[in-house]
N, C-alpha and C positions, 0 to 999 in steps of 0.2 A: 790721725787719731780717731776722728769722728767716723771715718769709713770703717775702721776696725770695730768701733763700738756698734755701728749699725749692723754689721755682719754678725757680731756676737748676739745682738738682740734678735736677729732673724733666726739664728740657730735655736735660740731658746724659745722663740715663738712657735717654731715648728713642733716642738715637744709639748709645750704648755697649752697651746691653743690649736690643737689638732682639728677642732670643730670648725674654726675659721678657715683653715687651709682646705679642709674637705668641702666646705660650703663653696669656696671659690672654684675648686676643681669641678664639682658637680654642676655649678651654675654655668661655667664656660662650656662644659660638655653638652649640656642641654641646649644652650644657645647656638653652639656651632652645628650640632646635629640638625636643629630646626632650620638654621640658615642654609644648610646644605640642601635641604628639601626645596627651599625657595628657588635655588639656582640649578636644580636637577633637570636636565633636558629630557631624561627618560620619563619622569613623572609628568612634566609639562606636556609631553606628546600624547598623553592618554586621551585628552579631549580638548576641544576648543575653549571650553569654559575653565580649564585648569589655569589659564593665565589670569583670569579674574579672581579665581580662588586664591592664587598665590599673592595677590594684592591684599586679600583679607589676612592671609598668614603673616604678611609683613606688618600689618597693624597689630596683630597679636604679639609679634616679636617685640614691638615697641612697648606694649603693655607689660610683657614679661620682664624686659630690661628695667623698667621703672620699679616693678615689684621687687625684683632681685636686688636692685640698687638700694631700696629701702632695707632689705634683709641684711645686706653687707654693711650698711650704715649702722644698723642695730647691733651687729656683732662688733664692729669697730668701736662703737661707743662702750661696749662691755670691756673690750681690751683696754681702752683708754682709762676706764674706771679702775681696772685691776693694776694698771701701771702708774696711777696718779702719784703715788708716793715716790716712785722712781724718778718721775719728772720733777717732783719737788726737790729731790736730792740734787739733780742736775742744776736746777736754778740756784740752790744754796751754794754749790761749788762755783757759781759764776757764769754758767752757760746762758747765753742770751735767748730770749723767747723765740726770735726768728731762727736761730740755729737749732733750737730744740724742735721747732715746727718742721724744719727741713729734715732733721734726723728721723722724726716719726714718719714723715712722708717718704723718705728714702727706704725705710724699713718696709713700709707697706707696698711700695713699688717693687722691691726685690721679691717679696712674697708673691705679689700679683703677677709679675712677668713670668716667674717660675710656674705658677699654677696655670697661667694662660697657655704656656707651651704644652703642659701635661693635659690640660683640658681639651685642646684642639686635637691632640693625638687620640685621646679616648673618645672625643666627639665624632671622629671619623669612623670609628668602629660602631658607635651607637647609631650613626646615620645609616649604616648598612642594615642594622636591625629594624630601624623605623621604615626604611625603604622596602624591606621585605614585607612588613606588615601592610603597607599601602598597596604593594603589588597584589597581595592576596585579597585585600578589600575590593580591588578593581578586577579581580579574576584574570590577572595577567600572568604570563609565565615569567618567573623571576630570574634575573641574571645579576651577578654580582658586579656592581659599578665601583671599581677601584680608583676612579679618577678623583683627584684632589681638587675641591672646589675653591679656587683662589678668590672669587668674589665673596664666598662665604667666610673665608679667613679675614678679608678686609672688613666685612660687616661685623664679624665677631670682635675684632680688635677695637673697632669703633664703639661697640656696645660695652666692651670692657672698660674703656676709658670713661665713658659716660657714667657707668656704675661707680667707678672709683671717684670720679669728681663729685657725685652725689654723696658718697659716704665719708670722704675726707674733708669736705668743705667745712662742716660744722666743727670738727675737732681742731682744725687749724685756727678757726676763729677763737675757740676757747683757749688754746695755747697762747695766742697772742695777747690775751687780755687777763687771764686768770692770775691770781696771786699765789704765793707759796703756801700760805695758811689754808686757802681754799683747796689747793691740790692735796694737802696732807689728809683732809677729811672728805675728799670728793666722792670716794666709793661708799661713804656712810651718809651721804646727803639724803635727807628725808624729803618726802613729797609734801607740798603745801597742804595743810589741813583745811578742811572745809568748815566754813562758819555758818552753814545753813542749819536751820532748825529742823527738829525731827519731823514736823509735818511737811516741810519742803522735801525732805528725803523720801518720805512715803509717797508724796505726790509724784516725784520723779520716777520712783519704782513702778507705780501704777501706770504712769505714762509710758514707761518702757514696755510693760506687759501689753498694754492696749495697742501700742505701735506694732509689736510683734504679731498680735492677733490680726490686726488689720492687714499686715503684710501677708500672712497666711491666707486670708480671705482673697486678696488680690491674686496670689498664685493659684489658689484653688479655682477661682472663677475663670482664669485664663486657660487652665488645663482641662477642667471638667466640661466647660461650655465649648471648648475647642475653638476659641475666638482666634481669628486670623486678622492680618492687616495691622495697621498702626495701633489700633486700640488694644489688640492682644499683646503686641510687643510692649506697649506702654504699661499694661497691667503687670507683666512679668518683670520688667525692669523695676517698677515701683515696688513690687513685692520683695525683691531681693534687697533693694536699698532700705526699705523699712525694716526688714529683718536685721540687717547690719546695724542700723541705728539703735534698734531695740536691744541687741546684745551688748553694744558698747555702753549704753546708758545703764543697763541692768548691772553689769559687772563693775561699773564705775562707782555705783552708790550702794552696792550690796554690803560691803564691810561696814559702812556707816550705819546702815539699817540694823545690822546684827548687833553692833555696839550699843545703839539706842535701846533696842529691846532688852539687851542684857543688863543695862544700867537700871531699868525700871524695876527689876525683881531683885531686891536686896538679899533675900534668902538664897536664891539661886546663885547670885554673884559671889557670895562668901562661902559657898559649899566646897570643901576640899580644895582641889586644884583648878577649879573653874576659872579663877582669875588668870592663872597662867595660860590655860587652854584658850580662853577667849582672846587674850592679848595676842597670843601667837596666831590665832586664826584671823583676827581682824587685821593684824599687821601684814600677814601674807596676802590677804585679799586686797588691802590698800596698795601694797607695793606692786603686786602683779595683776591689778585689776585691768589695766589696759591690755596687757599681754593675754589675759584670759579672754577678753572681748575679741581681740584680734584672732586668737586661735579658734574661738567659736565661729567667727565669721568665715575663717578659712575652711573649717570643717563643713559649714553650711555650703560654701561654694564647691567643695569637693563632692558633696552629695548631689548638688544641682548639676555639676559637670558630668558625673556618672549617670545621673538620671537623664540629662540632656542627650548623652551619647546613646543610651538605650532608646530614647524617644526618637532620635534621628534614624536609628537603624530600623525601627518599626515603621516610621513614616516613609522610609525609602521603599520598603516592600509594598506598603499600601498605595503609595503614589505610582509606583511602577505598574501595579495591577490595574489601577484606575485609568492610567494614561494610555496604556497599550494592551488591552485585552486581546486585540488582534495583532498579528505580526506586521502587517502593512496597513496603514490607514491614510487615505488621501481624500481631500475634499476641496472643492473650489469655493473660495470666499468671494472673490471678484474675478471677472473674466470667465473663460470657458475651459473646462478640463477635457483634454483629449484622452478619453478612456482607453482607446486601442493602443496609443503610444505608451501610456502608463503601464498597461498590461504587458506589452512586449518588453519594456525596460525591466520590470520585476522578474519576468520569466527567464530573461537572459542571465540574471544574477542569482536567482534563488529557485529552489525546487518547490513550486506551488502545489499544495495539496487541494485546497478549496479557495474559491474566490467569488465575489459578488459585487455588482455595481447597481446603484439605485439612485433615486432622486429624493431630495427633501423638499417638501411643499410649504409654502407660506399661506397662512390663513389670514386674510386681510380684514376679517370681521371678528377676530377673537384675540383677547389679551389676558387669558386666564393665568398663565405662568408668571408673567411680569407683575400682574396685580397681586397675586397671592404671596409672591416672594418679595414684594415691595421693591422691585427693581425697575419700575417704570421711569422713563425719562420725560421731562417736560419738553414740549415742542417749542424750540426757540427759532427765531427767524432764519438764522444761518445754519441750523443743524436739524431741520425738520426731517430730512431723510434718515439721519442717524438715529433720532428718537423713534421714528416709525419702525426702523429695522430692529431696534432693541425691544420694542413693546409687543410686536405681533408674534403670535404663536407659530411654531413650526410643527410639522407632522410628517410621519412616514407611513407607508402602506403596511397593512398587517402581513402580507406575503413577504415583503422585504424584511420586516422585523423577524419573522419566523426563520427566514433564510440565514439571517445573522445569528440567531440563537442556535441553529444547527451547527454553524461554524464553530461556536464556542462549546458545543457538546451539551447544550441545555435543552430542556423540554419546550416544545412549541405551545402556543396558546391560541385561543379562538375568541371571536367577538360576534355578537349579534349585530344586526344592522343599525341599532340605536345605542350602541355602547362604544366606549373608547378606553384606552389605557393611558396612564402617564408613566413614562420610563425616566427614572432618575438614579444617579449614583451617589446622592447625598442623603444620609439618614435624616438629617434635620429637615431638609426640604420634603422628604416623604411624609414626615409627621404632619407638616402643614397641609399637604394635599389630602391626606386621609381624614384630617379633622374637618376640612372645609367641604369635601365631596362636591366639587363644583360641577354644575351642569354646563356642557359645551353647546353653544349655539353657533352654527356656521352653515352657510349656504341655505339658510332658511329652515334648517332642521336641528332638533335637539338631540343630544347624546348624553347618556348617563355614564358616570365613571364606574367602570367595573372593578378595577383594582389599580394599585400603584405598584409597579415593578421596580424593586430596589436591587440593582446589580451594577457591576462595572460594564460600561457599554460605550466606551470611546466618546465621552460627552464633554471633552475639552476642545472647544472650537469646532466640533464636527456635529455630533448628534445632540445639539442643544438649540433652544429657541432664540435666546439672546445671550449676550456676553455674560459669563459667570452665572448662568442659570442652571447649568448641569441637568437640564430636563427637556423632554420632548414628548409630543403626543403621538399615539399610535391609533390610527383610524382604519375602518374597513376600506378595502381597495376601491369599491364603487364610489365612495365619497370623494376620494382624491383623484380618480381617473379623469375627472372633468377639469382638473386644475393643471396649470403649467408648472413644472418643477422649477424651483428657485435655484438649486445648485445640485451638482452631481457628486457622488461619492464612490470610491473604489476601495474595497477591503479584501485582504487575502491572508490565508494561513499558509505557512511554509514548513518544510521539513528541517530547515536549517536556520531557525530564527536567530541564533547567536551570530550568524554571519550576515545579518541585514544592516550593516553599518554604511548604508549609502543614502542616508536621509537627505543630506544637503545636495548630493549629486542628482538625486531624483527630483528634488524641488527645482534646481536650476534647469534640468532637462525639460521639465514640464512648462516652466516659464518661457523657455525659448520656443516651445511648441504651441504656444497659445494662438488661437485662431481669431480672437476678437481684439479690437483696438481699445486703447485706454488702459486704466489701472487694472492690475492683475495681482492677485495673491492666492496662492494655493497652499493649504495646510497639509503638511506631510509629516507622518510619524512612522518610524520603524522601531521594532522592539529593541534591537541592538543599539540604535542611535539614542533612543530615550534612556535606555539603561545606562549608557555611558555618561550622559548628561546628568541624570539623577544621582549617579554615583559621585560625580564631581561635586555636586552640591551637598547631598546628605552625608556621604561617607567622610568627606573632608571636614564638614562641620562636626560630625561625631568624633573624628580624630582630634580636632581642636578642643572639644569638650574633655576628652580623656587626657590630653596634654595639660590642659588647665587644672584638672583635678590632681594630676601627678605633681604639678608645680605647687599646689596648695598643700598637699601632704608633705612634700619636701620642706616647705617653709615651716609648717607646724613642727615637724621633727627637729628642725634646726633651732627654733625658738625654745622648745622644751629642753634640748640638749644644753643650750646656753644658760637657761634658768637653773638646770641641775648643776652645771659647772659653777655658776655664781653662788648657789647655796652651799656647795661643798667648800668653796674658797672661804666664804664667811664663817662656816662652821669650824674651819681649821685655825682661824685667827683666835 
């Protein structure tokens, strides 16, 4: 008898609560499509970093499951409220609480398993769409992968039961303890009224506004100042959290503030239908205050997600141009670079149009760059060599600098015998140099700063003085000819830059060809290799931001649909 009753209730639920069924199907569709990306061999083969990015995607999946679990719990609570009188009738007819709890659980499982099957089928088609998008993001030729990802099915089923456990746990506890009288009026249950005085409500609203302003300042500082590292991430996370807290506090106490202001003006309160209007307004705000706060936060996260995706796309282009303005970039950090072997390796695999090899020189009596950028390291007993290497300036000859400029299609420059340039790819650093206009003293002679050259110039670990300085000096040839080169570099431009995916092969080849004993590290960058790695980082992060924004919009639409359905149900009573 109970089985027939459960099936009858399921059939009725499919018609009356289409929002619930649709939410389950779309949730499972999204989760399965996303999980299929995690286990896709084709996508994982794009780059060596894709394996690490898939770990990040797995963490995002866990967060999505928790969020969708809350959404399903919210809808399940709405269904329970609508059927509270029905459950009261069951208890009146003698049905035990445990049996009624099992009946409700059976109904939800029947709906859930049915939607699980439909969601997995639809998710497989949605996975094909997502994979095509990712193929295009990575400039790969797309082929339709019709293989069914069994690990993705297993992970989706696990996620499904986790979401259901989160959503049904609270309702089962209520059914086991609630009384018939409470069930009869459960859907009309009012929220607890606040006993706070008017000045406390105003103080909380002011606190909410100030919290929101402070959150905006945190986000603005992080993005406008282009802060990086832990401090930049801390400011962005703090800004988002403060915005969320501000919205929740604001909508939580908005109705009480409106009611307090309304009661102060007797004439306005008794004018025509104002009593009815204000009561309806404050009642809706009080009942839906939490939902409005949640929706506002979700819309904020949606904007941040879309903005983050656009930011990642722009950062990808900027980082690629800054990292590899040349097609092939090789420099020795430790050990000795075999230039001829490097040149032969590149020529065998690419059509070289122009190439140039040169030395970077160390100025043992100058620390201009590290001092102005505040990147000097203190000399500790065990790390004296490391501090010395970080602090000392590096320079290249003017002739080598002009040769590299010609390779990039830029105009050459000139220097007098007592002048020098600073080459940097950081706008912020350039401002510091231009403001200070430092005089360089080296080898017993003074040099005036002629200009600061701001352009992309392969200054990540190659054309830079110390770690993360992104700057190097350019001096007349005669000044550096008397010095011994600290490290060698080899740069090349090719006719087929998109086919230079041999970054790691070239590095391994050069490490095996080293002619000196001891530690050896050779920095190697190729255009195609760096492009693939940066795509794995920035494009996948952009995809995650878009996916998160889509999830937030989906949750907003579901909450609004449930609220509309709830209002229509109450209006019909």
